[in-house]
C-alpha positions in Angstrom: -8.6 -41.1 -6.6 -7.2 -42.2 -9.8 -3.5 -42.9 -9.8 -1.5 -39.9 -11.5 2.2 -40.5 -12.9 5.0 -37.9 -10.8 5.2 -34.9 -13.0 8.3 -32.4 -13.9 8.1 -28.7 -12.8 10.6 -25.7 -13.0 10.2 -22.4 -11.5 12.0 -19.5 -12.5 12.5 -16.7 -9.9 14.6 -13.4 -10.2 15.2 -13.7 -6.2 17.3 -15.9 -4.3 15.9 -19.1 -2.8 14.0 -19.8 -0.6 11.8 -17.3 -1.3 8.9 -17.6 0.7 6.1 -18.1 -2.2 8.5 -19.9 -4.2 9.5 -22.3 -1.3 5.7 -23.2 -0.1 4.8 -23.8 -3.6 8.0 -26.3 -4.4 7.4 -27.8 -0.7 3.8 -28.7 -2.1 4.7 -30.3 -4.9 7.4 -32.0 -3.5 5.4 -33.4 -1.0 3.2 -34.7 -3.5 5.8 -37.2 -5.2 6.7 -34.3 -8.1 9.8 -33.2 -9.5 10.8 -29.5 -9.1 13.7 -27.2 -10.4 14.3 -24.0 -9.3 16.4 -21.4 -11.1 16.9 -18.5 -9.4 19.6 -15.7 -8.6 22.9 -16.7 -6.6 23.8 -14.8 -3.6 27.8 -14.8 -2.9 29.4 -17.8 -1.9 26.3 -19.8 -2.7 26.5 -22.9 -4.5 25.8 -23.1 -8.4 23.5 -26.2 -7.6 22.3 -27.5 -4.7 19.1 -29.8 -3.5 17.2 -28.5 -0.5 14.4 -30.1 1.0 13.9 -32.3 -2.3 13.7 -29.2 -4.4 17.0 -28.9 -7.3 18.0 -25.7 -7.1 20.4 -24.1 -10.0 21.5 -20.7 -9.3 23.0 -18.0 -12.1 25.6 -15.7 -11.8 23.3 -12.9 -11.3 22.8 -11.2 -8.4 19.3 -9.7 -7.3 19.8 -5.7 -6.1 17.4 -3.8 -4.2 16.6 -0.4 -4.7 18.4 0.5 -8.2 17.3 3.4 -10.7 15.0 2.2 -13.5 17.8 1.5 -16.2 19.8 -0.6 -13.9 17.1 -2.4 -12.7 15.9 -3.1 -16.7 19.3 -4.1 -17.0 19.2 -6.8 -14.3 15.9 -8.0 -15.1 17.2 -8.5 -19.1 20.4 -10.1 -18.0 18.5 -12.7 -15.3 16.2 -13.5 -17.8 18.9 -14.4 -20.7 20.9 -16.7 -18.0 17.4 -18.2 -17.0 16.6 -19.0 -20.6 19.7 -20.7 -21.2 19.9 -22.5 -17.9 16.3 -23.9 -18.7 17.1 -24.8 -22.2 20.0 -27.0 -20.8 17.9 -28.4 -18.0 14.6 -28.9 -20.7 16.9 -31.3 -23.2 17.2 -33.5 -19.9 14.1 -33.2 -17.8 11.2 -32.7 -20.5 9.1 -30.4 -18.1 5.3 -30.8 -17.8 5.3 -27.0 -16.5 7.7 -24.1 -16.4 6.4 -21.4 -13.7 7.8 -17.8 -14.1 7.6 -16.0 -10.9 7.2 -12.2 -11.0 8.6 -9.5 -10.9 9.1 -9.1 -14.1 6.1 -9.8 -15.7 8.2 -10.4 -19.2 10.7 -13.4 -16.8 7.7 -15.6 -18.3 9.6 -15.6 -21.9 12.6 -17.3 -20.4 10.3 -20.3 -20.8 9.9 -20.0 -24.5 12.5 -23.3 -25.0 10.2 -24.9 -23.1 7.3 -23.6 -24.8 8.4 -24.4 -28.2 8.1 -28.4 -27.3 4.5 -28.3 -26.0 5.2 -27.5 -22.0 2.4 -25.3 -20.2 3.8 -22.2 -19.1 2.2 -20.4 -16.0 2.9 -16.9 -14.8 2.5 -16.3 -11.2 2.0 -12.7 -10.2 3.3 -11.9 -6.6 2.6 -8.1 -7.4 0.6 -6.4 -10.3 3.4 -4.7 -11.8 2.1 -1.3 -12.9 1.0 -0.3 -10.0 4.4 -1.7 -8.5 6.1 0.6 -10.8 3.8 3.6 -10.2 4.5 2.9 -6.8 8.4 2.9 -7.0 8.9 5.4 -9.8 6.5 7.8 -9.1 4.5 7.3 -12.0 0.8 7.9 -12.7 -1.4 5.0 -13.6 -2.1 7.0 -16.9 1.5 7.9 -17.4 3.3 7.2 -20.6 5.6 4.6 -18.6 3.0 3.0 -16.9 1.3 2.3 -20.2 4.3 0.7 -21.4 4.4 -1.5 -18.2 0.7 -2.4 -19.0 1.6 -3.3 -22.5 4.6 -5.5 -21.3 1.9 -7.1 -18.8 -0.6 -7.8 -21.6 1.9 -9.6 -23.6 3.2 -11.7 -20.7 -0.3 -12.8 -19.8 -1.1 -13.6 -23.6 2.2 -15.9 -23.6 1.1 -17.9 -20.5 -0.8 -20.5 -20.8 -2.5 -19.8 -17.2 -2.1 -17.1 -14.2 -1.8 -16.9 -10.6 -2.2 -13.9 -8.5 -2.4 -13.9 -4.4 -5.4 -11.9 -3.7 -9.2 -12.0 -5.1 -8.8 -8.0 -5.4 -5.7 -8.5 -7.8 -7.9 -11.3 -9.7 -10.4 -9.0 -10.3 -7.9 -6.4 -11.5 -6.8 -8.6 -14.1 -10.3 -9.5 -15.2 -11.0 -6.0 -15.6 -8.3 -5.4 -17.6 -9.0 -8.3 -20.0 -8.0 -11.3 -18.6 -10.3 -14.1 -19.0 -11.8 -15.1 -15.4 -10.8 -19.0 -16.3 -7.6 -18.4 -16.9 -6.3 -16.8 -13.5 -6.6 -18.2 -10.2 -5.8 -17.1 -6.5 -3.1 -19.0 -4.1 -2.3 -17.0 -1.1 0.2 -16.1 0.7 -0.9 -18.1 3.7 1.7 -18.9 6.2 2.7 -22.9 5.9 1.1 -24.2 9.3 4.0 -26.6 9.3 6.3 -23.4 10.6 4.1 -20.8 11.4 2.1 -23.2 13.7 -1.2 -21.6 14.8 -0.8 -20.7 18.7 -3.2 -19.9 21.4 -2.4 -16.0 22.0 -1.7 -14.8 25.1 -1.9 -11.4 27.2 2.1 -11.7 26.9 4.7 -11.3 29.3 6.3 -8.4 31.7 7.1 -4.9 30.4 8.9 -3.4 28.0 6.7 -4.4 25.3 8.0 -6.0 22.4 6.7 -4.4 18.7 8.0 -6.2 15.4 8.3 -5.8 11.9 9.7 -8.2 9.7 10.2 -7.4 5.6 11.6 -5.4 3.2 13.1 -2.1 4.7 11.6 0.3 1.8 9.9 3.6 1.8 6.4 2.0 0.6 6.1 -0.1 3.8 6.5 3.0 6.0 9.5 1.7 8.5 10.8 5.2 9.0 7.1 6.2 10.0 7.4 3.3 12.3 10.3 4.4 13.9 9.2 7.7 14.5 6.0 6.5 16.1 8.2 4.3 18.6 10.1 7.5 19.4 6.8 8.9 20.4 5.0 6.0 22.2 8.4 5.0 24.4 7.8 8.2 26.2 4.5 6.7 27.4 5.0 3.1 27.8 8.2 0.8 27.7 8.9 -0.6 24.4 11.7 -2.2 22.2 10.9 -2.8 18.8 12.6 -5.6 16.6 13.2 -4.7 13.2 14.3 -7.6 10.8 14.7 -7.4 7.5 16.7 -5.6 4.4 16.4 -3.3 1.7 17.3 0.4 0.6 16.2 2.0 3.2 18.8 0.5 5.7 21.2 3.3 5.5 18.4 5.7 6.4 16.8 3.8 9.1 20.2 3.3 10.8 20.6 7.1 10.9 17.0 7.7 12.0 17.8 5.5 14.9 20.9 7.5 15.8 19.2 10.6 15.5 16.3 9.7 17.9 18.6 8.0 20.5 16.9 5.1 20.0 19.8 2.4 20.0 18.6 1.1 23.3 15.3 0.9 22.1 15.5 -0.6 18.6 16.9 -3.8 17.5 18.0 -4.0 13.8 18.9 -7.6 12.4 19.7 -7.9 8.5 20.6 -11.7 9.0 19.1 -14.4 6.6 17.6 -16.9 8.8 15.4 -19.7 8.2 11.5 -19.5 7.8 11.1 -21.6 11.1 13.9 -19.2 13.1 11.9 -16.1 12.0 8.5 -17.5 13.0 10.3 -18.5 16.7 10.9 -14.9 16.8 8.0 -13.3 15.4 5.9 -15.7 18.5 8.3 -13.8 21.0 6.6 -10.0 20.2 4.0 -8.8 21.8 2.8 -6.2 19.0 3.4 -6.6 15.0 3.3 -3.3 12.9 2.1 -3.1 9.2 2.9 0.6 9.0 2.5 0.7 5.2 2.0 3.7 3.3 -0.9 4.0 0.7 -0.5 4.3 -2.6 -1.8 2.5 -5.8 0.1 -0.4 -4.9 0.2 -0.8 -1.1 -3.2 -0.3 -1.1 -4.1 -3.9 -2.6 -1.2 -5.6 -1.1 -2.5 -8.5 1.9 0.8 -8.0 3.7 2.2 -11.7 4.6 3.3 -10.4 7.8 -0.2 -9.8 8.8 -1.0 -13.3 7.9 2.0 -14.4 10.0 1.1 -12.5 13.0 -2.1 -13.6 12.9 -1.4 -17.4 12.6 1.0 -16.9 15.4 -1.4 -15.1 18.0 0.5 -11.8 17.8 -2.1 -8.6 17.6 -1.7 -6.3 14.7 -1.7 -2.5 14.5 -2.2 -1.9 10.6 -2.0 1.0 8.1 -5.6 0.5 6.5 -5.9 -0.2 3.0 -8.5 -2.2 0.5 -7.0 -4.9 0.6 -6.6 -5.6 4.4 -10.1 -4.3 5.0 -11.1 -7.1 2.7 -9.9 -9.9 4.8 -9.7 -8.4 8.1 -12.2 -6.1 9.9 -11.6 -3.8 13.3 -12.5 -6.4 15.8 -9.3 -8.3 14.2 -7.0 -5.6 14.1 -6.4 -2.2 15.4 -6.1 -0.3 12.5 -4.7 3.7 12.0 -5.0 5.6 8.7 -1.7 5.1 6.8 0.9 7.7 7.2 -0.5 8.9 10.6 2.8 8.7 12.7 0.7 10.1 16.1 -2.0 7.5 15.2 0.1 4.8 14.9 1.9 5.9 18.6 -1.4 6.4 20.5 -2.3 2.7 18.7 0.8 0.9 20.0 0.7 2.6 23.2 -3.2 1.5 23.7 -2.2 -2.1 22.8 0.8 -1.7 25.3 -1.3 -0.9 28.0 -4.3 -3.6 27.6 -3.5 -6.8 27.6 -7.0 -7.8 27.2 -7.4 -6.1 24.3 -4.4 -7.4 22.3 -5.7 -11.0 23.7 -9.3 -10.1 21.8 -7.9 -8.8 18.7 -5.4 -12.0 18.1 -8.1 -14.4 19.3 -10.3 -12.7 16.4 -7.8 -12.4 14.0 -7.1 -16.0 13.9 -10.5 -16.6 12.2 -8.5 -15.6 9.1 -5.8 -18.5 9.4 -8.7 -20.7 10.0 -10.6 -19.8 6.8 -7.4 -19.4 5.0 -5.3 -22.5 5.7 -1.9 -23.3 3.7 -3.2 -26.5 3.5 -5.9 -25.6 1.5 -4.1 -23.5 -0.5 -1.3 -26.0 -1.4 -3.9 -27.9 -2.4 -5.3 -25.7 -5.0 -2.0 -25.0 -6.2 -1.2 -28.4 -6.5 -4.3 -29.3 -8.7 -3.9 -26.5 -11.0 -0.4 -27.7 -11.7 -1.2 -30.9 -12.2 -4.1 -29.8 -14.5 -2.0 -28.1 -16.8 0.7 -30.7 -16.9 -2.4 -33.4 -18.0 -3.0 -31.1 -20.9 0.8 -30.9 -21.8 0.9 -34.7 -21.8 -2.3 -35.0 -23.6 -0.7 -33.5 -26.9 2.8 -34.8 -25.9 4.4 -37.9 -27.9 6.8 -38.2 -24.7 3.6 -39.1 -22.5 3.7 -42.8 -23.2 3.5 -45.6 -20.1 6.9 -45.9 -18.3 7.7 -42.1 -18.7 8.0 -41.2 -15.4 7.4 -43.0 -12.0 3.7 -43.3 -10.7 2.4 -41.4 -7.8 -0.8 -42.3 -6.1 -3.2 -39.5 -5.5 -5.0 -39.6 -2.2 
């Protein structure tokens, strides 16, 4: 391929770094020799600026908080957006970015890229979640309700401001196109596990009892954590089990109370520590069964859970609440489906897998078909190509694209 100059890329995310998707995309660009800055929220005691694996991280003094009411959540979004815009302006004066990428939620965070857009920088909006569905799920609004219509309005404005859109599944791409987004404006980059951290391994039948069940991710109502704890309470009466819960979220106090109420302290291990992704992968790999216990609503029905893809890569068989998104990528021979919200069915499925090592092996082996079909190396290559194409558009219009503006990288 032809030689290509190194590009300058900036990401904005209202979350701490590393955020899994942001980190994977940033690492993919750095691996190609490009320069990457990330503007993000700051956790307590984190440095204002640091370099992580070649990515320059700039933290603004706004802390991401979960479980807030609508008014406080909106205030936090606006506060972070203002800080991010100011930080981008400061950096833009020195870096002259080719592309700025905003990660939702919220969608309107993309307007923090205005300082760069005014000087010709290409702007990308990465839709981790579809915000109208997210709002309807979290705050209980109907999709045709007044507040959701307002959220859809800001989605349209945000998409209109951006030069290009990314999202995470073909289902959500189809939804965006149905809402009027031009098909050539939106691409899919899936949240497939990074093989360097979630190296696919041959499934096994597991070790000696008790059988280890795992859930990792956000502890929130829509993800059905309380349903899983109740299912474990039923299942442990029939088979020796232990449950690893790893994550944080607004349901943490409720889950702690539920574990005490059901007297599961010797069964449930609850971890809220922030750990490196590689360490998390090692923990997941020790489990015999993974669970995706999501409730089903307009938002979760369209989610392809990252945890499910990670279970598949690591050879961990999964019990999964059925949804449109999961069924689009995983069939009944790849995971053990249960109807969303059915605690008894979830308990039965966990017991079934616990008592049948050969079934666990068969499901896990079949699920790795997904990993082979959607490796992160392919997703990363697609992502980098999209960013490089956008950067090419910017440089073709920019007076600063003369030879010598940046070092050359040979594309292989």
